[in-house]
N, C-alpha and C positions, 0 to 999 in steps of 0.2 A: 128222886126219892119219893116214895109213896107214903103219905101221912093222912090220918083221920083228923079232920078239923070240924069246927062248929060254925055254921053260917049264922051270923047275928042278924043281918038283913041283906038286901040286894047288893050292898057295897062293902060290907064289913065281915071278915072271917076271923076266927080265933083259933089258936093252937095253944095248948096248955104250956108248952115249953118253947123257949127261943129256938129258932131254926138256924143252925150254924151256917154262915155264909150267905144267907138271904139278905138282899139289899133292895133299896128303893128302885123300882123299875123292873124288877124280876117279874116274869110272866108265871102265873099260877094256874095250872089246869084244874078245873073243877069237875067232880064226878058225883053221881047219885048212886047210892048202893041199891042194886036190884034185888039181891038175895043170894042165898047159898044153895048149891045143887051138888049132886054127886056125879063125878066123871063116869061115863059109861064105857062099855066094851068098845075097843078100838082107839082109846086114848093112848097117846105116846108122849114123849118129852116135849114135843112142839105142836102136837095136834090134840085138841080136846073135843070129845064128843059129849054133848049135853042136849037132850031132846028139846026142841023149840026154845033155844037159848035166847033169841031176840037181840043178840049183840050185833055191833057194826064195827068195821075197821076203825081204830082210834079209841075204842073202849078198852077197859083194863080188867084183868082178873087177878085174884090172889089165891094161891093154892095153900089152904090152911093145913093140909096134911103134910106139906113139904116145907116146914119152917116158915110159913107165911110168905112164901116167895111170890112176888108180883111179876106180871109181864103184860105188855101191850098186845092187844088183838090186832094183827096185821092183815088178815085175810079171812073172809067168810067163804067156806067151802060149800056149805048148804045150810039149811035151817037147823041142822043138828050137829054140825062140825065146824070148828074154826081153828085157825093157825095163830100161834103166839110168836112174838119177836124173840124172846129169850128162852132158851131151853131150860126146862125144869127137870133135872136129873131124878130118875125114879118115879116120875109122875105116871099114874096108871089108873085103871078102873077102880072106882070106889073112893078116890080122893075127893075131899071137900073143896069145891071151887066156889069162891066168893066173886060175884060179878058186879061191875061198876060201869054205868053209862056216862060217857063224856057229855057235859052240859055247858061248857064254855070256858073262857079264860078271864082271869082277873089280873090286874097289875098291882104289885106291892107298892103301897104309898108310904109306908113307914111302920113304926111299931109304937107301942104304948108302954114301954118299960119305964 
């Protein structure tokens, strides 16, 4: 599941609400928001075209035009096109694509409830 969190420091992250099912030892992938761009001509449900996107396999996107649906980037076709893991039905030219770069992994140590 994809959630926005706040980094307190290099070892502590915060989420406003309890995360159901999360336990000590869970691995938490961390991402840095790159920004929003518009999908260009040639975009399909699994291929996205964004000029000079700068993404790598393992990064993530969220299509804000399609109910904020997220998907992992699985392949870079070229500097303008990439393939995503999960099909986003109806995705097309002009959709708002929010991009996130993978920055590492943290381990859940507990909570402060």
